[in-house]
mmCIF file as gemmi writes it, N, C-alpha and C atoms, coordinates in Angstrom:
data_model
loop_
_atom_site.group_PDB
_atom_site.id
_atom_site.type_symbol
_atom_site.label_atom_id
_atom_site.label_alt_id
_atom_site.label_comp_id
_atom_site.label_asym_id
_atom_site.label_entity_id
_atom_site.label_seq_id
_atom_site.pdbx_PDB_ins_code
_atom_site.Cartn_x
_atom_site.Cartn_y
_atom_site.Cartn_z
_atom_site.occupancy
_atom_site.B_iso_or_equiv
_atom_site.pdbx_formal_charge
_atom_site.auth_seq_id
_atom_site.auth_asym_id
_atom_site.pdbx_PDB_model_num
ATOM 1 N N . UNK Axp A 1 ? 101.784 97.444 110.502 1 0 ? 1 A 1
ATOM 2 C CA . UNK Axp A 1 ? 101.954 98.553 111.845 1 0 ? 1 A 1
ATOM 3 C C . UNK Axp A 1 ? 102.935 99.589 110.854 1 0 ? 1 A 1
ATOM 4 N N . UNK Axp A 2 ? 102.149 100.743 111.661 1 0 ? 2 A 1
ATOM 5 C CA . UNK Axp A 2 ? 102.825 102.061 111.255 1 0 ? 2 A 1
ATOM 6 C C . UNK Axp A 2 ? 104.279 102.104 111.564 1 0 ? 2 A 1
ATOM 7 N N . UNK Axp A 3 ? 105.348 102.699 111.058 1 0 ? 3 A 1
ATOM 8 C CA . UNK Axp A 3 ? 106.472 103.098 111.242 1 0 ? 3 A 1
ATOM 9 C C . UNK Axp A 3 ? 106.605 103.912 112.629 1 0 ? 3 A 1
ATOM 10 N N . UNK Axp A 4 ? 105.599 104.661 112.817 1 0 ? 4 A 1
ATOM 11 C CA . UNK Axp A 4 ? 105.803 105.86 113.943 1 0 ? 4 A 1
ATOM 12 C C . UNK Axp A 4 ? 105.367 104.672 115.544 1 0 ? 4 A 1
ATOM 13 N N . UNK Axp A 5 ? 104.822 103.816 115.136 1 0 ? 5 A 1
ATOM 14 C CA . UNK Axp A 5 ? 104.555 102.622 116.305 1 0 ? 5 A 1
ATOM 15 C C . UNK Axp A 5 ? 105.912 101.52 116.586 1 0 ? 5 A 1
ATOM 16 N N . UNK Axp A 6 ? 106.728 101.984 116.168 1 0 ? 6 A 1
ATOM 17 C CA . UNK Axp A 6 ? 108.177 100.696 116.083 1 0 ? 6 A 1
ATOM 18 C C . UNK Axp A 6 ? 109.125 101.713 117.26 1 0 ? 6 A 1
ATOM 19 N N . UNK Axp A 7 ? 108.559 101.274 118.45 1 0 ? 7 A 1
ATOM 20 C CA . UNK Axp A 7 ? 109.249 101.68 119.5 1 0 ? 7 A 1
ATOM 21 C C . UNK Axp A 7 ? 109.431 100.459 120.431 1 0 ? 7 A 1
ATOM 22 N N . UNK Axp A 8 ? 110.427 99.844 120.432 1 0 ? 8 A 1
ATOM 23 C CA . UNK Axp A 8 ? 110.891 98.668 121.092 1 0 ? 8 A 1
ATOM 24 C C . UNK Axp A 8 ? 110.845 98.562 122.55 1 0 ? 8 A 1
ATOM 25 N N . UNK Axp A 9 ? 111.072 99.719 123.239 1 0 ? 9 A 1
ATOM 26 C CA . UNK Axp A 9 ? 110.946 99.752 124.593 1 0 ? 9 A 1
ATOM 27 C C . UNK Axp A 9 ? 109.459 99.692 125.032 1 0 ? 9 A 1
ATOM 28 N N . UNK Axp A 10 ? 108.624 99.994 124.337 1 0 ? 10 A 1
ATOM 29 C CA . UNK Axp A 10 ? 107.268 99.84 124.863 1 0 ? 10 A 1
ATOM 30 C C . UNK Axp A 10 ? 106.602 98.568 124.609 1 0 ? 10 A 1
ATOM 31 N N . UNK Axp A 11 ? 107.233 97.816 123.58 1 0 ? 11 A 1
ATOM 32 C CA . UNK Axp A 11 ? 106.698 96.319 123.183 1 0 ? 11 A 1
ATOM 33 C C . UNK Axp A 11 ? 105.659 96.536 121.971 1 0 ? 11 A 1
ATOM 34 N N . UNK Axp A 12 ? 104.907 95.672 121.773 1 0 ? 12 A 1
ATOM 35 C CA . UNK Axp A 12 ? 103.742 95.874 120.896 1 0 ? 12 A 1
ATOM 36 C C . UNK Axp A 12 ? 102.813 96.669 120.81 1 0 ? 12 A 1
ATOM 37 N N . UNK Axp A 13 ? 102.467 97.334 119.94 1 0 ? 13 A 1
ATOM 38 C CA . UNK Axp A 13 ? 101.448 98.676 120.078 1 0 ? 13 A 1
ATOM 39 C C . UNK Axp A 13 ? 100.234 98.149 119.486 1 0 ? 13 A 1
ATOM 40 N N . UNK Axp A 14 ? 99.236 98.531 119.787 1 0 ? 14 A 1
ATOM 41 C CA . UNK Axp A 14 ? 97.917 98.487 119.38 1 0 ? 14 A 1
ATOM 42 C C . UNK Axp A 14 ? 97.15 100.079 119.149 1 0 ? 14 A 1
ATOM 43 N N . UNK Axp A 15 ? 96.57 100.382 117.728 1 0 ? 15 A 1
ATOM 44 C CA . UNK Axp A 15 ? 96.064 101.819 118.025 1 0 ? 15 A 1
ATOM 45 C C . UNK Axp A 15 ? 94.646 101.575 118.47 1 0 ? 15 A 1
ATOM 46 N N . UNK Axp A 16 ? 94.348 102.457 119.617 1 0 ? 16 A 1
ATOM 47 C CA . UNK Axp A 16 ? 92.917 102.28 120.185 1 0 ? 16 A 1
ATOM 48 C C . UNK Axp A 16 ? 91.945 102.981 119.062 1 0 ? 16 A 1
ATOM 49 N N . UNK Axp A 17 ? 92.372 104.554 119.064 1 0 ? 17 A 1
ATOM 50 C CA . UNK Axp A 17 ? 91.393 105.497 118.52 1 0 ? 17 A 1
ATOM 51 C C . UNK Axp A 17 ? 92.35 106.455 117.778 1 0 ? 17 A 1
ATOM 52 N N . UNK Axp A 18 ? 91.91 106.818 116.382 1 0 ? 18 A 1
ATOM 53 C CA . UNK Axp A 18 ? 92.613 107.881 115.763 1 0 ? 18 A 1
ATOM 54 C C . UNK Axp A 18 ? 91.726 109.294 116.047 1 0 ? 18 A 1
ATOM 55 N N . UNK Axp A 19 ? 92.045 110.236 116.659 1 0 ? 19 A 1
ATOM 56 C CA . UNK Axp A 19 ? 91.419 111.675 116.635 1 0 ? 19 A 1
ATOM 57 C C . UNK Axp A 19 ? 91.86 112.436 115.485 1 0 ? 19 A 1
ATOM 58 N N . UNK Axp A 20 ? 92.978 112.486 114.687 1 0 ? 20 A 1
ATOM 59 C CA . UNK Axp A 20 ? 93.167 113.396 113.881 1 0 ? 20 A 1
ATOM 60 C C . UNK Axp A 20 ? 93.948 112.713 112.856 1 0 ? 20 A 1
ATOM 61 N N . UNK Axp A 21 ? 93.711 112.892 111.506 1 0 ? 21 A 1
ATOM 62 C CA . UNK Axp A 21 ? 94.543 112.221 110.274 1 0 ? 21 A 1
ATOM 63 C C . UNK Axp A 21 ? 94.862 113.025 109.306 1 0 ? 21 A 1
ATOM 64 N N . UNK Axp A 22 ? 95.949 113.221 108.872 1 0 ? 22 A 1
ATOM 65 C CA . UNK Axp A 22 ? 96.486 113.794 107.856 1 0 ? 22 A 1
ATOM 66 C C . UNK Axp A 22 ? 97.639 112.976 106.944 1 0 ? 22 A 1
ATOM 67 N N . UNK Axp A 23 ? 97.484 112.474 106.204 1 0 ? 23 A 1
ATOM 68 C CA . UNK Axp A 23 ? 98.49 111.2 105.327 1 0 ? 23 A 1
ATOM 69 C C . UNK Axp A 23 ? 98.872 110.172 106.206 1 0 ? 23 A 1
ATOM 70 N N . UNK Axp A 24 ? 98.732 110.568 107.54 1 0 ? 24 A 1
ATOM 71 C CA . UNK Axp A 24 ? 99.015 109.436 108.494 1 0 ? 24 A 1
ATOM 72 C C . UNK Axp A 24 ? 98.055 109.749 109.604 1 0 ? 24 A 1
ATOM 73 N N . UNK Axp A 25 ? 98.043 109.09 110.723 1 0 ? 25 A 1
ATOM 74 C CA . UNK Axp A 25 ? 97.602 109.498 111.766 1 0 ? 25 A 1
ATOM 75 C C . UNK Axp A 25 ? 98.623 110.311 112.976 1 0 ? 25 A 1
ATOM 76 N N . UNK Axp A 26 ? 98.051 111.463 113.25 1 0 ? 26 A 1
ATOM 77 C CA . UNK Axp A 26 ? 98.807 112.586 113.78 1 0 ? 26 A 1
ATOM 78 C C . UNK Axp A 26 ? 98.544 112.793 115.128 1 0 ? 26 A 1
ATOM 79 N N . UNK Axp A 27 ? 97.154 112.554 115.57 1 0 ? 27 A 1
ATOM 80 C CA . UNK Axp A 27 ? 96.876 112.305 117.108 1 0 ? 27 A 1
ATOM 81 C C . UNK Axp A 27 ? 96.001 110.998 117.369 1 0 ? 27 A 1
ATOM 82 N N . UNK Axp A 28 ? 96.748 110.269 118.162 1 0 ? 28 A 1
ATOM 83 C CA . UNK Axp A 28 ? 95.811 109.171 118.523 1 0 ? 28 A 1
ATOM 84 C C . UNK Axp A 28 ? 96.243 108.367 119.358 1 0 ? 28 A 1
ATOM 85 N N . UNK Axp A 29 ? 95.364 107.568 120.314 1 0 ? 29 A 1
ATOM 86 C CA . UNK Axp A 29 ? 95.886 106.772 121.551 1 0 ? 29 A 1
ATOM 87 C C . UNK Axp A 29 ? 96.172 105.299 121.216 1 0 ? 29 A 1
ATOM 88 N N . UNK Axp A 30 ? 96.992 104.784 121.784 1 0 ? 30 A 1
ATOM 89 C CA . UNK Axp A 30 ? 97.543 103.253 121.653 1 0 ? 30 A 1
ATOM 90 C C . UNK Axp A 30 ? 97.725 102.443 123.144 1 0 ? 30 A 1
ATOM 91 N N . UNK Axp A 31 ? 97.772 101.307 122.989 1 0 ? 31 A 1
ATOM 92 C CA . UNK Axp A 31 ? 98.297 100.73 124.285 1 0 ? 31 A 1
ATOM 93 C C . UNK Axp A 31 ? 99.205 99.578 124.013 1 0 ? 31 A 1
ATOM 94 N N . UNK Axp A 32 ? 99.86 99.324 124.922 1 0 ? 32 A 1
ATOM 95 C CA . UNK Axp A 32 ? 100.717 98.162 124.777 1 0 ? 32 A 1
ATOM 96 C C . UNK Axp A 32 ? 100.543 96.869 125.236 1 0 ? 32 A 1
ATOM 97 N N . UNK Axp A 33 ? 101.281 95.986 125.274 1 0 ? 33 A 1
ATOM 98 C CA . UNK Axp A 33 ? 100.502 94.525 125.758 1 0 ? 33 A 1
ATOM 99 C C . UNK Axp A 33 ? 100.307 94.431 127.258 1 0 ? 33 A 1
ATOM 100 N N . UNK Axp A 34 ? 101.007 95.097 128.115 1 0 ? 34 A 1
ATOM 101 C CA . UNK Axp A 34 ? 100.961 95.154 129.565 1 0 ? 34 A 1
ATOM 102 C C . UNK Axp A 34 ? 99.389 96.191 129.954 1 0 ? 34 A 1
ATOM 103 N N . UNK Axp A 35 ? 98.94 96.84 128.784 1 0 ? 35 A 1
ATOM 104 C CA . UNK Axp A 35 ? 97.824 97.611 128.909 1 0 ? 35 A 1
ATOM 105 C C . UNK Axp A 35 ? 97.758 98.894 129.061 1 0 ? 35 A 1
ATOM 106 N N . UNK Axp A 36 ? 98.879 99.671 129.03 1 0 ? 36 A 1
ATOM 107 C CA . UNK Axp A 36 ? 99.451 100.933 129.354 1 0 ? 36 A 1
ATOM 108 C C . UNK Axp A 36 ? 98.673 101.69 128.412 1 0 ? 36 A 1
ATOM 109 N N . UNK Axp A 37 ? 97.926 102.784 128.479 1 0 ? 37 A 1
ATOM 110 C CA . UNK Axp A 37 ? 97.379 103.676 127.551 1 0 ? 37 A 1
ATOM 111 C C . UNK Axp A 37 ? 98.332 104.811 127.166 1 0 ? 37 A 1
ATOM 112 N N . UNK Axp A 38 ? 98.793 105.441 126.008 1 0 ? 38 A 1
ATOM 113 C CA . UNK Axp A 38 ? 99.463 106.5 125.605 1 0 ? 38 A 1
ATOM 114 C C . UNK Axp A 38 ? 98.841 107.059 124.754 1 0 ? 38 A 1
ATOM 115 N N . UNK Axp A 39 ? 99.059 108.498 124.65 1 0 ? 39 A 1
ATOM 116 C CA . UNK Axp A 39 ? 98.563 109.378 123.453 1 0 ? 39 A 1
ATOM 117 C C . UNK Axp A 39 ? 99.59 110.163 122.636 1 0 ? 39 A 1
ATOM 118 N N . UNK Axp A 40 ? 99.566 109.941 121.424 1 0 ? 40 A 1
ATOM 119 C CA . UNK Axp A 40 ? 100.756 110.283 120.544 1 0 ? 40 A 1
ATOM 120 C C . UNK Axp A 40 ? 99.949 111.399 119.538 1 0 ? 40 A 1
ATOM 121 N N . UNK Axp A 41 ? 101.148 112.432 119.528 1 0 ? 41 A 1
ATOM 122 C CA . UNK Axp A 41 ? 100.903 113.492 118.918 1 0 ? 41 A 1
ATOM 123 C C . UNK Axp A 41 ? 102.194 113.554 117.656 1 0 ? 41 A 1
ATOM 124 N N . UNK Axp A 42 ? 101.856 113.833 116.464 1 0 ? 42 A 1
ATOM 125 C CA . UNK Axp A 42 ? 102.73 113.929 115.745 1 0 ? 42 A 1
ATOM 126 C C . UNK Axp A 42 ? 103.138 115.629 115.47 1 0 ? 42 A 1
ATOM 127 N N . UNK Axp A 43 ? 104.219 115.854 115.635 1 0 ? 43 A 1
ATOM 128 C CA . UNK Axp A 43 ? 104.712 117.246 115.245 1 0 ? 43 A 1
ATOM 129 C C . UNK Axp A 43 ? 106.038 117.428 114.417 1 0 ? 43 A 1
ATOM 130 N N . UNK Axp A 44 ? 105.284 118.245 113.387 1 0 ? 44 A 1
ATOM 131 C CA . UNK Axp A 44 ? 106.507 118.245 112.338 1 0 ? 44 A 1
ATOM 132 C C . UNK Axp A 44 ? 107.035 120.064 112.211 1 0 ? 44 A 1
ATOM 133 N N . UNK Axp A 45 ? 108.233 120.216 112.154 1 0 ? 45 A 1
ATOM 134 C CA . UNK Axp A 45 ? 108.671 121.38 111.848 1 0 ? 45 A 1
ATOM 135 C C . UNK Axp A 45 ? 109.273 121.406 110.467 1 0 ? 45 A 1
ATOM 136 N N . UNK Axp A 46 ? 108.72 122.383 109.695 1 0 ? 46 A 1
ATOM 137 C CA . UNK Axp A 46 ? 109.053 122.315 108.377 1 0 ? 46 A 1
ATOM 138 C C . UNK Axp A 46 ? 109.947 123.872 108.042 1 0 ? 46 A 1
ATOM 139 N N . UNK Axp A 47 ? 111.179 123.97 107.692 1 0 ? 47 A 1
ATOM 140 C CA . UNK Axp A 47 ? 111.531 125.227 107.092 1 0 ? 47 A 1
ATOM 141 C C . UNK Axp A 47 ? 111.247 125.749 105.741 1 0 ? 47 A 1
ATOM 142 N N . UNK Axp A 48 ? 110.775 126.595 105.746 1 0 ? 48 A 1
ATOM 143 C CA . UNK Axp A 48 ? 110.337 126.937 104.224 1 0 ? 48 A 1
ATOM 144 C C . UNK Axp A 48 ? 111.325 128.188 103.473 1 0 ? 48 A 1
ATOM 145 N N . UNK Axp A 49 ? 111.784 127.963 102.55 1 0 ? 49 A 1
ATOM 146 C CA . UNK Axp A 49 ? 112.471 129.185 101.935 1 0 ? 49 A 1
ATOM 147 C C . UNK Axp A 49 ? 111.638 129.933 101.295 1 0 ? 49 A 1
ATOM 148 N N . UNK Axp A 50 ? 111.916 131.383 101.509 1 0 ? 50 A 1
ATOM 149 C CA . UNK Axp A 50 ? 111.138 132.332 100.713 1 0 ? 50 A 1
ATOM 150 C C . UNK Axp A 50 ? 111.185 132.313 99.184 1 0 ? 50 A 1
ATOM 151 N N . UNK Axp A 51 ? 109.959 132.718 98.841 1 0 ? 51 A 1
ATOM 152 C CA . UNK Axp A 51 ? 109.718 132.499 97.257 1 0 ? 51 A 1
ATOM 153 C C . UNK Axp A 51 ? 110.577 133.682 96.564 1 0 ? 51 A 1
ATOM 154 N N . UNK Axp A 52 ? 110.626 135.086 97.165 1 0 ? 52 A 1
ATOM 155 C CA . UNK Axp A 52 ? 111.051 136.18 96.981 1 0 ? 52 A 1
ATOM 156 C C . UNK Axp A 52 ? 112.342 136.275 97.909 1 0 ? 52 A 1
ATOM 157 N N . UNK Axp A 53 ? 113.386 136.888 97.639 1 0 ? 53 A 1
ATOM 158 C CA . UNK Axp A 53 ? 114.665 137.311 98.254 1 0 ? 53 A 1
ATOM 159 C C . UNK Axp A 53 ? 114.735 138.747 97.68 1 0 ? 53 A 1
ATOM 160 N N . UNK Axp A 54 ? 114.848 139.596 98.945 1 0 ? 54 A 1
ATOM 161 C CA . UNK Axp A 54 ? 114.913 141.224 98.593 1 0 ? 54 A 1
ATOM 162 C C . UNK Axp A 54 ? 116.597 141.256 98.309 1 0 ? 54 A 1
ATOM 163 N N . UNK Axp A 55 ? 116.826 142.078 97.339 1 0 ? 55 A 1
ATOM 164 C CA . UNK Axp A 55 ? 118.057 142.468 97.029 1 0 ? 55 A 1
ATOM 165 C C . UNK Axp A 55 ? 119.004 143.179 97.94 1 0 ? 55 A 1
């Protein structure tokens, strides 16, 4: 199971379909044991350091 699916409050999760993949699923649907469907999206913010710093 993926680390991103380790959400104890939702119970056991099963991926239904992966819509976008980039090193890991970033947009996919999944359901829990009760049959509730969820849509998950992974958003990442990256702070980049400038290569050139003006004096």
